[in-house]
N, C-alpha and C positions, 0 to 999 in steps of 0.2 A: 498506569498503563492504558495505553491510548487503544482502546477496543473499537472496531467497526461495526456497526449494526445495520444490519442490510434488512430490509423489510417493508413493511407496511406503515403510512401515516393515514389516520382516518379518523371521521368524524363518528360518531354512535348516534344517532336521536331513537330515546327507548319511550315506547308510549305506553299506557297501562290503558285498555280496558275494563269496563267494571263490571263486566259480567262475564258469560263463558261461550269461547266460539261457537259450541258444538248448539248452544242454543238459538242460532241463528245462520246456521247452514245446514241445507237439506239436503242428507244423504243421496237422495234418488235424482238431486238437482245439480250434484258438482260437475255435470260434462258442460252446463251454461250457465257457472258460479257467477255472480254478481251481486256483493256484498259489500256494505260501507258501516263502518267500527266508529262511532263516536271518543275521541281519547284525550279525556279534557286532561288528563296530566300526561306532561311530557316533560324529559330532558335530556341536553345535549353533552356528550359526556367525549373528551379527546382521547381518542386509542389507538389503533394499529398497533400492530406485534410490536415495531421497531421502538414505536413512543413509547411504549407500555416497558420494553425493557432496558430502554434507557432511561426511562422516567427512576427504575429499581433503582439501578445499578448505580445513578446517581445520589438517591438515598444514601447508600452505601458508602459513597466517596470515592468509586472511580470515576474513570474516564471518559465517556460513550461518548462517539462518534456518530452521528445516525448518517446513513445513506438510503435516500428513497426518492420518491417522484411525487409532485403533488401539484395540485391546480391552483386555478385562479383564485380559490374562495380560502384560500388557506393562509388568512393574514392575522387572524385572531391565534390559532395554534403556533403561529411561526411570535407571533409576543411572549405567547406562553413557554415557549422554549428558551424566547432570549430568559425572560423573566428567572428561568432554574440554570441558566450559563449551562445549557447542552446547547452544543454546537451545530449548527446549521449549513456547514462550510459544506457538507456534500449532501445536502438537499436539493434537488435538480426541480427547479419550474417547468411546468408545460403548459405552455400557453392553451388558451382554448379549452381547457379540459377545468374539470373539479375532483378536488381531492376524494380520493376512496370515500365510502360512506356506506354505514348501514342502516335502515332504518326497522327498528323492531319494534312489534306489537305484541305485547302478552297480557293474557287474560287472567282472570281470578283463580282458575288450575294452573298456572307458572306455564300454559301451552303459547308459544311465541309462533309467531308469522314473522321472517326476515325477507326484506329484501336487502341485496348487497349490490352497489353499483362500483366496479372498479377502479374507472375513471382514470386519471394520472398513474396510478399502478402497472397498466399494462405498459407503459413506458420503462419501467424499471431496466431494463436490458440496456436502454442508454446512457446508466451510470457505468464505472468500469472501478473494479476494488485496487487495481494496482494502479490508479493515478493517485489515493489517499498516500499520504505523507504518515510515516514513523507509525505506522498501525503495528502491534506487536500480535494482536488475538482477535477474531472477526468471529460474527456468526451470520449464517443465513437460516432468517425467519420468514413465513410466508409472505409472501409478494408476487407480483409478474411470474408466471411462469419459465420465460424465457429469461426474464433476468436473474432469477433463484438460480438455473443453471448456468449462467455467464459468471456468476460470483462464486461457485464455489469452483468453480476451473479455475478463477482468477485470482483466488485465495492458494490454491493449489500451485499455480506457476508462480508464484509470486513466496512460495515457502512460506508464507502466512498459517498459522494452525488456527482451523475454523470449527466452530460447532455447527452442524449441517439437523436445524429444525425445521421438516416438510411442515409439520401441522395439516392443518384442510389443505393446505395445497399439495398434499400426494396426491392426490386421483387422478392430478395434473399430469403423472409421470408413468411411464412405464418402468418394467419392472428392472430391465438393464440400466436405464439412466438413473434410476434409485441407487442400485447398485454402483455406478458410477460415482454419483455424489459422497455416495458412503466409503467409497475406496480413496476419495481424494480429499476428505474432512478428518481432521485429530480426534473430533467427539461427536455423536449423535443424539440426540434427547428426542423423547416423544412420548407420549401420554397411552395408557394401557390396549387403548382401540390402536391407536396408530403401529403401534409395535406387532398386533395381531397382523394389521393390514400388509406391512412392510415385509414379514417371513411371507404373506400371502403372494403377495407381488415379485418377490426376488426368487421365493421358494428357498430360501434359508432361514435356518432358525436362528433365535438369538444368539444362542453360543456361536455361530458360525460368522454372522455379522457382525456381532464383538469382536473376534479376533481380526479384524481389520483396523478397528480404532483403539484408542487410549482407553475411551470411557463410551460405554452406550448406558444411557439413563432411561428409563422407563416411571414414568410419573401414574401415580394409581388413587388420586385425589385425597379422599381420605384415609386410606389403608397407607400413605405415606410413598415411597420408591424404591427400586430398586437400582444401585449402580454397578452396572457389569465390568471389572477393568483385573486386568492382570491375571485371568482364568477364576475370579474369586466375584461374588455378588453379597456387595454390600446394603443392607436391608435400611432404611432411613424412613423411622417412624414421623405420620402428621403431627402437627404441633396442634393441639386443643385450642381453636380460638376463641375468644371471650365471646364470642356472637356468629353466626352462619348472615351475613345479609346479601352476598351476591358473589358469585364465585369467576364473575366476569375478569378476567388479568390475569386470573392466581399462577396458571401456568407460567403466563411472562416473567410475575413477580419470584419466579424460585427460577427461571433461567437468569434472572439479574442476579441473586444468588451464586448461581453454577457460576456463572462469569468471573465474579470479584473472586471467587475462591481460585480459578485457574488463573486468575490476574496473580492475584498474593501468593502462589505455590503453595496452598491449606491443602493438606491431604483429603483424597476424596471422601472421607466420612464427615470430615470437620463442614467443607465444602457444601455437601448433600445436606448438612444440618442445617447450614445458614438458610440453604434454599427454601428448606421448610419454614424456618419461622419468618422469612419473607412471604408465601403463601399465606402463613396463620393469618402476618400483621393483614394481607390485603381484602381477603375474605371478609373482614372487621367492618368493610367501607363498600360504598357502592361505586361502581365503575371501578374504570380501571387504572387511574391515574389521583383518585383522591385520599389514599391514605399518605400522612407526611410525617413519620416518626423520626427522632434525631438519630443520628448514627448511634449515640449513646442510649437511646432508646431500644434499638436494635441489638446492638449486646447486652442490654439486660434482658432481651427477650431470651436471646440464647443462652445467657447464664443459666436463666429459673429452667428452661426447656433439657438444658445438654451438659451446666455446667460447666460451659466453654465461654471465651470472652474474644471479640473483635482484634 
């Protein structure tokens, strides 16, 4: 099933400062802060919510179609997508811009200082999901604000079921806009903090919000996830990973599993269990797209964890 994944494509430049920020920032001088950190260790990762979700869906054998806006520096990412046979048909190049990117500096206490440049992501509203062909399922993941609103409305007008995944973009929307997005989506997925924020902004609790959609899914990190559907709550345990190296992109890996489950008509418990397996595999690797299990390996992990196969 062709699944349209609307969201960001981005580069993540991750640097490690071999000391502690607190040793170099004077609390009584933060009003005139001027510091420089030597970061001899650096890596550049391919990321962005749309890229990460599509990568995981492709690992499962799905057919992701990315809809995003990118800049002049996108060449290496484009080559990567081509090598993975992930379609760029609906990836729009915005001349004179950079592709969205994050610059993340981490110290030895795992504190982080991040600068994010949205770049071409600010033009995501120039895409129109109604122009995509033969799409049966969609997701609206974090992207430019106007683009996210347009995509939700476009899926609704086209009669295509979509997942609303506001993520870190949630503060950009008013309560009324968030309610509109929930009402016009078939599914909603959030982490536990975002779920609290959605309730606060809309004035509706999860039970009320869940009545507007077929499923409302709340992820809780190491505590697993809960799927609210048909007036019931299905608890999905987290799958214990072999190692915990990097949580970056775990939520996107989970979403790849959920999208595959919806596309393949899996029951919600099985879809959630598969999503949990995908998150566990991801956390064992650094970066959002450096895990590369075969579909058979994923099926084996699902069998061991839950006694089920793909």
